[in-house]
C-alpha positions in Angstrom: -0.3 0.0 0.0 1.7 3.3 -0.9 2.3 5.7 1.9 0.1 8.5 0.8 -3.1 7.7 -2.1 -5.3 10.2 -3.3 -7.9 8.8 -5.7 -10.3 10.5 -7.6 -10.2 13.7 -5.5 -12.1 16.5 -6.3 -12.3 20.1 -4.9 -15.4 22.6 -5.8 -15.6 26.1 -4.3 -19.1 27.8 -4.4 -22.2 26.7 -5.5 -24.6 27.4 -9.0 -23.0 30.1 -11.3 -20.1 30.9 -8.6 -19.0 27.1 -8.9 -15.5 26.3 -9.2 -13.7 23.4 -9.9 -10.2 23.7 -8.0 -9.6 20.1 -8.3 -12.1 18.1 -11.1 -9.8 14.5 -10.7 -6.9 13.6 -8.7 -5.1 10.5 -8.4 -1.6 9.9 -7.1 0.4 8.0 -5.2 3.5 9.0 -2.8 5.5 6.5 -1.4 7.3 6.6 2.2 10.6 8.3 2.5 10.2 10.1 -0.8 10.7 13.8 -1.9 7.8 15.4 -4.2 7.4 18.6 -5.6 4.2 19.7 -6.9 4.2 22.1 -9.8 1.9 24.2 -12.1 0.7 27.9 -12.6 -1.1 30.4 -10.6 -4.8 28.4 -9.8 -3.6 25.1 -11.1 -5.0 23.9 -7.6 -1.6 23.0 -6.1 -2.3 24.8 -2.6 -5.7 23.3 -2.8 -4.1 20.1 -3.1 -1.5 20.3 -0.4 -4.4 21.7 2.3 -6.6 18.5 1.4 -3.6 16.1 2.2 -2.7 18.7 5.4 -6.4 18.0 6.4 -7.1 21.9 6.7 -9.8 21.5 3.7 -12.2 18.9 3.0 -12.4 16.8 -0.7 -15.3 17.5 -2.1 -15.4 14.2 -3.3 -12.7 10.8 -3.6 -10.5 9.5 -1.3 -6.8 10.6 0.5 -5.5 7.7 2.6 -2.1 9.0 4.9 0.0 6.5 6.9 -3.1 3.5 6.3 -5.5 6.2 7.5 -8.5 7.3 5.6 -8.4 11.0 6.4 -11.7 11.5 4.3 -13.8 10.1 6.6 -12.5 12.1 9.6 -14.6 14.6 11.6 -12.9 17.9 12.0 -11.6 17.4 15.8 -9.8 13.8 14.2 -8.5 16.1 11.5 -6.7 18.6 13.9 -5.6 15.6 15.9 -4.4 13.8 13.5 -2.4 16.9 12.2 -0.5 16.8 15.3 0.4 13.6 15.4 1.1 13.2 11.7 2.2 15.8 9.9 4.6 19.1 10.1 4.2 22.2 8.0 6.3 24.7 6.3 5.3 27.9 5.0 6.5 30.4 2.8 6.2 33.2 5.8 7.7 31.0 8.4 4.3 31.4 10.6 6.5 32.0 13.6 5.2 33.9 16.4 7.2 36.8 17.5 6.6 37.0 21.3 8.0 33.3 21.7 11.8 33.2 21.3 13.5 30.4 18.9 13.6 27.6 21.2 9.7 27.9 22.7 8.4 28.3 18.7 10.3 25.1 17.3 8.8 23.5 20.9 5.3 24.5 20.0 3.8 22.0 18.4 5.0 19.5 21.8 3.7 21.7 23.4 0.1 22.5 22.1 0.3 18.0 21.9 0.8 18.5 26.1 3.9 16.2 25.8 6.4 18.3 27.2 9.5 16.7 28.9 13.1 16.7 29.2 13.5 14.6 25.9 11.6 17.3 23.2 13.7 20.2 25.2 17.4 17.4 24.2 15.5 17.1 20.8 15.4 21.1 19.8 19.2 21.0 21.0 19.7 18.1 18.4 18.0 19.9 16.1 19.3 23.4 16.0 22.7 21.8 15.8 21.9 19.7 12.6 20.2 22.9 11.1 23.1 25.1 12.4 20.3 27.6 14.4 21.7 26.3 17.8 23.2 29.8 18.8 20.1 31.9 18.1 17.4 29.3 20.7 17.3 32.3 22.9 17.0 35.1 20.5 13.3 36.1 18.8 12.4 35.6 15.2 12.6 39.4 14.5 15.9 39.7 15.4 17.3 36.7 13.4 17.2 36.8 9.2 14.7 35.1 6.6 16.8 32.3 6.0 17.4 31.4 10.1 13.8 31.8 10.9 12.8 29.1 7.8 15.0 26.9 9.5 13.9 27.5 12.7 10.6 26.1 10.9 12.0 23.2 9.6 13.4 22.7 13.3 9.3 22.7 14.4 8.1 20.9 11.8 10.4 18.2 12.6 9.8 18.3 16.6 6.9 15.7 16.7 8.8 13.5 14.2 5.8 13.5 11.4 4.8 10.7 9.0 4.6 13.4 6.6 6.7 17.2 5.9 3.8 19.7 3.6 6.2 22.1 2.5 4.2 25.2 1.0 5.9 27.2 -1.1 9.1 27.1 2.0 11.2 29.7 -0.6 9.0 31.6 -1.7 9.9 34.7 0.9 13.7 34.0 -0.1 16.8 35.5 -1.5 19.0 33.1 -4.2 21.0 32.2 -1.5 19.3 31.3 1.5 16.8 29.3 -0.9 19.7 27.1 -1.9 21.0 26.6 1.9 16.9 25.7 2.5 16.9 23.3 -0.4 19.7 21.7 0.7 18.4 21.3 4.4 15.1 19.9 2.8 17.4 17.1 1.3 19.6 16.7 4.1 16.1 16.0 5.8 14.9 13.8 3.3 17.9 11.5 3.3 16.9 10.6 6.5 13.8 8.7 5.1 11.3 11.9 6.0 8.8 12.1 3.4 8.2 15.2 2.1 5.6 17.0 0.0 6.9 20.4 -1.4 4.5 23.1 -3.5 6.9 25.7 -5.7 6.9 27.4 -8.7 10.4 26.8 -8.9 11.7 24.6 -11.9 14.9 25.0 -9.3 13.1 24.4 -5.7 11.6 21.2 -7.5 15.1 19.8 -9.3 16.1 19.4 -5.4 12.8 16.6 -5.7 12.7 13.4 -6.5 10.0 13.6 -8.2 7.9 16.8 -9.9 4.1 16.6 -10.2 2.4 18.9 -12.6 -1.2 20.1 -11.8 -3.2 21.9 -14.3 -7.1 22.6 -14.9 -7.3 20.4 -11.6 -6.0 17.2 -12.7 -2.2 15.5 -12.8 -1.0 17.1 -15.8 2.1 15.2 -16.0 5.0 13.5 -13.3 8.4 13.4 -14.1 11.1 11.5 -12.3 14.5 12.7 -11.8 16.3 9.3 -11.5 19.7 9.7 -11.9 19.7 12.8 -13.7 22.6 15.4 -12.3 20.4 18.0 -10.5 21.0 20.8 -12.9 19.7 18.5 -16.1 16.3 17.5 -14.1 15.7 21.3 -13.1 16.1 22.0 -17.5 13.9 19.1 -18.0 10.9 20.7 -15.6 11.5 23.9 -17.2 10.5 22.1 -20.6 7.6 20.5 -19.0 6.7 24.1 -17.2 6.8 25.2 -21.1 4.4 22.2 -22.4 2.0 22.7 -19.0 1.9 26.6 -20.6 0.4 26.0 -23.7 -1.3 23.0 -24.0 -5.0 23.1 -24.0 -7.2 21.8 -20.9 -7.4 18.1 -21.3 -4.3 17.3 -23.0 -0.9 15.8 -22.3 -0.6 14.3 -19.1 
C-alpha cells in the first residue's frame, strides 16, 4: 500500500454559476521516504491539493489515505488531532510567533500536544545543531534573518517526528543564496527517510526533489522523475515541462 494515496479527489468551491472546480480528478500515490514536488501555474489547484492532504480543507469527493488512515472520513476534531500527530508544516512566511523565542517556537507543536518533557528539550538542541541554529535559540524571530527563521520553522516541523512534511512555497520569501541553503537542508532531512511533499512555482526548487508532479486544470498533467540525472539536467527538464504546461490545451498531455 502507498504511504499517501489520492483517488478521484475533487474540490469545488461555491455553488451554481459561482462554482469553481479547483480540483477535477486527482489520482496520485507517494511512497514513504520520498521527496515530491508539486508544480503548476497560478490557480492550477496545487495549494488546494496540499491543503486537502494537510486535512485543512476537506475534499468534495474522492478519498485520501495517509499512513493507512482514510482522512476523508474524519470529523473536524479528529482531523486536528491527526494533523498534530502525523503532519509537520513549513510555510512560505515562516508563521513563527514573534512573542516566543526561537526555542519555544520550535517546541510549540509539542506544547500544543501536551507532551513537553526533558527529552523534548534535548530534541530541540539536536535539531538546532543539525540545522545550524543552535546559537539562535534564545533569540526571537525578529532578531534573525529570513533564512534563519525558515530553519527554525523546519525544526518546528520536525520536532514531533511527523510521518509527513508539507512545505508550501518554503523558498518564496527567501533570496537565492538562502533558498539554496534551505533546499539543501530539506534534501538532508529527506536523506533520513523523511517523506516530503513541497508545493513550489520554481523549477530550481523542485529540482531538489526526486519526483515532480505538474497540476493543470485540476488534474495531474505530468509526472517527472529525476532518476540518475544531475540536478541541473533535471531542472532543465522541469522547465521544458513548464513550457509545455503553459501551451497545452485543457485536457491535453498528462
